[in-house]
N, C-alpha and C positions, 0 to 999 in steps of 0.2 A: 871335358871334351874327350879325354882318353877313355872315360867310362862309356860314353856313347859309341865310340869307335869299337870298343870291345864287344858291346852288346850287338852292334850291327854285324860284326864278324860272326858272332854266335848264331844270329838269325840266318845269315847266308849259309852257314854250315848246315843248319837244320833244314832249310829249304832244298838243299842239295841231296838230301836223303831220299832213297826210293824213287818212286815215280810221281812225286808231289807235283801239284799244279795249282795255280791261282786262277779261279774262275770268277768272272764278274756276273753278279745277279742281274739278268737282263729283263726287260719288260717290253710289252708290245705297244707301239705307237702307230696308230692307223690314221692315214690322211685320206679324207673323202673328197676334198676339193682343194685346189683346182685339179682338173682331169689329168694334167700332165704329171702330177705328183701322187696320184691315187695309188696307194700300196700300203703294206704293213712293214714297218721298220723296227729295228732294235734300238733300245736306249738303255743306259745303265742307271739304275735307281741310286740316288744319292744316299749317303750314310747319315742323313739328318732329315729334318722335316717329317711329315706324317703321310706316307703313301696310303692310298685308299684300298688296302688289301681286301680282296673279295668284292670290290666294286669297280665302277668305271667313272670316268670324268670326260666331258666334252668341252671344247672351247675353240677360240680362234687365236691364231698366232699374231703377235704384234712385235715389231722390231723397233726399238726406240730411235728417235731422231738424234738424240744426244745421250751421252753417258752410256754408250753401247756395251761397255764391259760391266756396267752395273756396280762399279766400285764406290760410287758416291750416291748420296741420297737424291732421288729423282725430284724431290721438292725444290732442290736448287735450280732445276731446269724447268720448273712449272709443268711437270709431266705427271699425269695420273692415269692409272690403268684399271681403275675400279669400274666394273660393269654397270651399265644402267639397268633399270628394272626391266625384266623380260629378255635381256640380251644374254648371249653366251658368255661364260667367264673368259678372262684373258690369260693366255699362256705367253708369258714374256720371254722372248728370245734374246739372250745376251751372249757376248763373246767371252771366251776363256782368256785368263791372264790378268796380271797386275794386282790381284787381291784374292782373298780366300773365296772358295765356292760358297761358304756359309754367308759371307758378306754380301755376295750377289743375291742370294736367296732372300736374306732379310730385307735388303733394299727393295727388291721386287715385291715382297709381301707388304711392306709399308706403303708402297705405291698403289696397292689394290689388286695386284695380280693374284690369280688363283693357283698358278703353278709357274715354275721357271724351267726353261730349257736352255742348257748351256751348250753352245756349239764348240767343238774342239778346234784348236788353232793349228793342228797338224794332222797328217794322215797317220793313224795308228789304231790299234785295237782299242775298243772301249775299256775304260777303267772306272773304278768306283770313286766317286767324289767323297772324300773323307773329311772329317772335322779337323780343325787346326791342331798342331802338335801341342803337347803340354808345355806350359810356360810361355806360350807365344802371346797370350793375352787375348787371343781371338776366339777362345772356346767358352768365354763367359756368357755369351748371348745365345748359344745354340739351342737352349731349351725354349727360347721364344719363337723359334721357327716352326710354323705349323703347316706351311704349304708343301706339297711334294716337289722334289727337284730331280731332274734327269739329265744325263749327258748324252748328246747325240754326236754322230760322226761329223767331220769337217765337210764331207761331201753333201750330206743331208742339210747341214747348216747353210752351206753356200746356196743350195737350191731354194731353201725357204727365204733367204734374203733376196734372191733374184725375183721370187714370186711377189714378195712385198713391194719391191721397187716397181714391179709391173702393175701394182694396184690390185692384185688378186686377193680374194678373201680365202684364207687358209683355214679349213676346218680340220681339227685334230681330235683324236679319240684315244685316251689312255685307258688301258684295260689291265686291271690287277686281278681279275677273277682266277687266272691260272698261275699266278705268281707263286702261290703255295699249293703244293700237291695235296690231294686227299685220297690216299690209296685205301683207307679203311675207316672204321668208325672211331678210331682213337688217334689223337694227334701226339706225335712224339717230337719233343723239342729239347735243345741243349743250350746252356748258357756258359760261354767261355768267359771266365771272370778272373779276379785276383783279390787276395786278402789284403794287399797293400793299400793303405789309406792316405799315402803321401804322394800320389801321382797327379795331383791337381784336379781340374774340373771333371775329367773323365772318371776318376775314382769317386768323386762326389756324386756324379750322375748315376753311375751303376749302383751305388749303395742306396740312393734315393729310390731307384727303381725296385731294388730288392725289397725295401721296406714297404713301398706302396703296393707292390704286386703280390706280396706274400699271401694275403688272404685268398685272393682269386686262385693262385697257384695251388694252394692246399685243398681248396674245395674241389677243383677240377681233378686233382690227383686222387683224393679220397673217394670220389664217385666214379673213378675209372675212366674219365673222359680223356685224360692225358697221361703221358709217361715222361717225366722230367729227369734229366741227367745233367749234373754240373761238371764242368771241365776246367782245367787250369793249364796254361801254356808254360812250358819250361824249355830251356835251351841247354846245350852241353858246351863245355869248355874245350877250345882247340887243344889238341894233344900237347903241343909245344908249350902251352901256358898252364898246364895242370898244376905244376909245382909253384906257380907264382902266388903272391899274396892275394891278388885280385880274385883268382879262381878259388882259392881256399876260403875267402870271405864271402863269395857269392854262390858257391856250389856245395853240394853234398855228394856222398858216394863217389869220392875221388873224381870230381869234375863232370860226372854224368848228367846231373840235373842242376840247373842254375837259374837265377833270376836277377834282374838288374838291381843295383843298389837303390833303395827307396828315395834317398835324398840326392842321388847322383853325386855323392861324395863318399869316397872310400875311407875317410878319416874320422867320420862322425856319425852318430845315430845308429840306426839298425842296418844290418847287412842283408844282401840278397839271399844268403843261405837261410836266414830266419824267415824270410818270405816263402821260400820253397817248402820249409818244414810246416809252416802254418797252412799253406795250400794243400800239402799232403794230408794234414790232419783233417781238413774239411772234406777232402775226397774220401778218406777213411771213415769219417763220421757218416757220410751219406751211405757208404757201403754197409756199415753196421746197422744203420737205421733202416735201410732197405731190406736187409736180412730179417729184421724183426717186424717187417710189414708196415713201417712208418717212415717211408722215404721223405715225407713232407717236413720232418723235423729239421732237415738241412736249412730250410728257410728261417726257422726260429733261431738255429745256432748262429748263422751268418749275421742275422740282424742283431741278436743279443751281443755277439762278440764285437761287432762294430761299435755298439753303444758302451759296453763295459770295458773293453780292452783296446782302446785306440792307441796308435803309435804316438800321437800328440801328447798323451798323458803318461807315456812310458809304461803302459800296461800290456803291451803286445808281447805276451810270453805264455809259456805252458801253464804256469800256475793259474793265471786268469782264465785261460781256455778251459782248463779242467773244471773250474768252478761253474762255468757256463754249461759244460757237458753234463755235470752231475745234476744241475737244476732241471735238465730235460729228461733225467731218468735213464741215461744211456750208460753202458758199461765202459769205464775208462780202460780196463785191461784189454778189451777187445780192440779198441781204437789204437792203443799203444802197440799192440801186437801187429796190427796192420801197418803202422808207420815204419816199424823195423828200426834198424840201426843206421842213422845218417852217416856215421863214420866208416861203415863197412865198404871195402873196395869190391863191390858187387852190384849187380842190377837190382833195382827196386821194382818188383812186378807191377805195382800200381802206377808209378810214374812212367815206367816204360810203356804201359798201355796208353797213358795220356799222350805221350809223344807220338805214338803211332796213330792215335785218333786225330791228331792235328793235320795229318796228311789227307788231302782231298780224296774222296771216294765217290765213284759214280758221277752224279751231276753236281756234286758239291766240291768246291775248291778248297785249297789249304786255308787253315785258320791262322791269320797273321795279325789281326787287329783285335785289341781289347777295348771294350767288351764286344763279343760277337754272339748273336742269337741265331740259332739254326732251327727251323721249323720244318718238319717232314723232309729233312735232308736238303733244305734250301736256306741259304743265308738270308736272314731278315735284314732289310735295309730301311733306315729311317730313324726317327727319334725313339730312344729307349725310354718310353713312358708307358704308364699303366694302360691307358685307354687304347693307345696305338698298338701295343703288343697284344692286348686282348683281342683286338679286332683282327690282327694277323693270325692269331691262334684259331679264332672262330672261322676264318676263311679256309682253314684246313679241314673243316667238316663239309660234307655234302649239304647242299641247301636243304633246309627244313629238318636236318638231323642234328643241328648244333644244340648244345645244352642251354638251359635257361639263362645262365650267366651271360650268354652272348646277347640276350635280349633285355636283361635287367640286372642291375648291380646291387639290388636291395637284398642283402643276405648277411648272415653271420657265420663265423667259422666254427663256433662251439668248441674251441680248443680248451677253454677253461674247465670243461667237464672232466678232463683227465689230468691227474697230477697237478691240478690247479694251474696248468699252462706253464709250470716251471717258475711261477711268480711267488712273491711273498704271500704267506697265508697264516692267519692266526686261528688255530683250532678252537681256542676257548670262546672267542666271540663270533667266529665264522667270517670275519672280515677278510677280504681278499683284494690283492692289487691286480688280479687278472681281469681284463676287460675284452670282451669279444666285439670286434668291429668288422666291417667289410675289408679293412686293411689287414685283417688277421689279428691274432692275439697281441695285445700290448700290455706291458707291466707298468701300471701307473698307480701310485698310492691314491686310495679313494677318498671320497667325502661321504661320511655316514651320519645321518641325522643332523646335518649341519656342522659336523665336526670334521675338520680337514686333517688327513694323515699326511705326513711328510717323510721322505726317504727316497731311496733309489728304485723302489718297486720290485727289486729282485731279491735282496737279502734282508731288508728291514723297512718297516713303515711305523711311524709313531704318531699318535694322536696329538694335536696341538690346539692351542686356543682355550678359552674358557669353556667349562663343561666337559673337558676331555676325560675327566675321571669317570664319566658315566659309561663309557665304552671300554670294557676290559681293564678298568681301573687305570686308564691312560698308559697301559703298558708298564706300570710300576708294580713294585712288590706289595703284596697284601697277605695278611695272616690273621687268623682268629684263634684266641687263647683265652680260656676261662670265660667264655661268652662275651669277650670283648674283641672288636675288630681293629686291627692296626693297619694303616695305609701310608704308603710313601708318595701318594698322589695328592696334590693340593690344587683345588679348583681355582684358587686365587692366583696361581702361577700359570703362565701360558705354556710352559714347557719344562721338561726335566722332572726328575724324581728325587725326593729328599726324605730320608728316614725320619720318622717322628722323634720327638724328644725322648731321651733314654735309650735310643737305639742308634747303631752305626752300620754303614754298608754303602753299596752303590745305589741303593734305592730301586734297582731294577730287578735283580735276581735275589739279592739278600739284604736283610737288615738284622743285625745281631744285637743282643743285649749289651749295654755298657755297664760294667761293674764299677759303679761309682765309689764303692767302698775300697776296692783295690786301687783304683786310680786316684783316691784321696781327693775327690771333688765334692764330698759331702760329709757331714758329721765330724768336723775337725776340732770341736771343743774338747777340753781336758777330760771331762767325765762322760763324753758321748760314746755310744756303742752303735756301729753301723751294721745293718742287715740288708744285703742286696736282694732285690726282687726283679722279676722280668719286666723290663721297661721302666723301672723306677728303683726306689730304695726306701728303707724305713730307719729312723733313728730313735734310740731310747737312751735313758740315763740310768746309771747304777743307783741302788739304794732308794731313798725317798725323794730323789731329785726329779724335776719335771723339765722335759725338753721343749724349748721355744724355737720352732723352725725358722721364723723370720729373722732371728738374731743368732741362730746356730749356737745356742747356749743352754746350759742346765741351771735351774734355780731350785731352791728348797721349797717343798710344798708347804711346811709349817711357817717358814719365814714369809712366804707370800700371803698366808692367812693373817699373821700378826700385822704385817704392814697394811693389809686391807682394812682391819678393824680400826687401827690408829688413824688411818686416813679418814675413815667415816666419822670418828669423834671430832677430829679437827674441823671437818665440814659442818658438823652439828653446832659446835661452839661458835664457829664463825657466823653461821646463819643467825644464832641467838643474839650475838652482840650487834650484828647488823640490824636486827629487828628492834632492839631497845633503842639504838641510836636513831633509827628512823622515827620511832614514836616520840622521842624527846624533841626532835626537830619539828615534828608536826604540832605538838602542844605549844611550843614557843611561837611559831608563826601564827597559830590560831589566836593566841592571847594578844599579840600585837595588832592583829586585824580587828579584833573586837574593841580595843582601846581607841583605835583611829575612828571607828564608826561612832562611838559614844561622844568623842570630842567634837565630831562634825555636827551632831544633833544639838549639843549644848551651845555651840556657837551661833546657832540660828536664833536662840531665845535669850541668851545672856552674853552681851558684848564683853569682850575681854578688855582688860586695862589698856592694852596697847591700842585697841580700836578707839577708846574714849579719848585718849591723849591725841590721837591723830585728828579727831574731829575738832578738838579745842584749837589746835594749831591752825586748822583750816579757817575757823571762824575769825580768829585774830587777823589772818591775812586778808580777809575781805574788808576789814575796817580801813 
């Protein structure tokens, strides 16, 4: 709470400088009937929804019978404002109060209204209907609002309500054709933003816009259709608080330039001074890039910094920022020189100019809301989205003089043609992570010939999956020696690099020979002699000994011959004895077989004594 009060005090002090003023971007609302209301009135465009810049919208005003503040869904009251075929669109009139302006707009949109008119509840000058504050929980749905919204005075609102009660048909005409001036053939626009990524939905919304609009912005700038300038809001610390811990943690240059604490907590996380320095770095980067004729590099830097150096990952620092700057080919020394010394008790010319630019000039009011887009010195109101902002920029050109992008979005930025877009690139294979799209250059590891590369797309990409060794050897080490090629890439492994047997190293940049002899991993037998070779080794034995690698041993060449001959004689005699034994068995079995055959033949013709006796006994038994 103290932090919010301190920031509010700083804002009030800032607005008190000079002849600053807050102007509401107004629009024309013309009523053609009833006759009693026929006139042109002013209305304040809401800071959400999608105004039809450069165009017009006609409709009829409807005042609901219930839920007249529009704070609840109209479905609860069985009310629908969707126009029938051939009928004019409905402009829903609702009262101010009880809920957010955005809630009223979303409920009206869901009920079928084409636009919403909010009537003020008190007599006062028109104000801009803003989105809910950070942390309120009401800002999460603002991106879903697509209908235009406008605030009208209490006097006009009361007149419209009376006409509805009388049964009059109220025809209205919203005209955005002159909302954006077009003084010449080039549109000049500014984006007041912030490098802080911990301010909730608004921070997320503006970063999504930068990412999506980058390609369009760069094309328009490169072809000379537009001139873009980024700006950053800073505050100064009240003089009586300059020596306080809060000022010292949130400000630089002795309290001259401050930013709120990102977490709204002075005891943890990043401090406001770190946000100021990063904001200053982004302004200086734009200045240096503009001096080199490439102001569009600001879009690349802001996008890449948000991706690579977020607060949420504790990478929001100079080291990470310098890596992004170097990837874009810009001079760090020039940017550091522009930033100057944040500790010096003196004015910083860059930030001083930023503070002066915040003060309203001419038809433009003070800049007090982040983010704020200013086109041809008019504050843009509505949804900060790619198509909505592009339409507003295009309305800044005279009709029929707008560039082709206003008519078609089918284009590429061709940023990859120079410095490979600051993305990862392998010179050996020509594989690049840079991809040209209508969104602008993106750094994404590619898929080449069915092989997917993985990595952050900025500093490294590695081939993965089977077949990865086909492309640049999978990013692994490779070397040819004595007509033999050694590789640390294995197709059977989906990732990683491993030095082949006999070599050691990381497998990516180096693989070195292993001295098996020195490390005593080979030729360990008593009489062995080890000779190291590149990627392998050779073993030999002294004298007449022979080395047997499988057993890591040395044996005598003569002994091995004698043993071999003796072994052959043993086999010979063994076979001889086996042959004689087999022959004897064969003769024995043959003789027995022949004896049995002869006895069988003789028994058929000459009865044996036993048979005669048997027959005699049988004869006696019959008597």
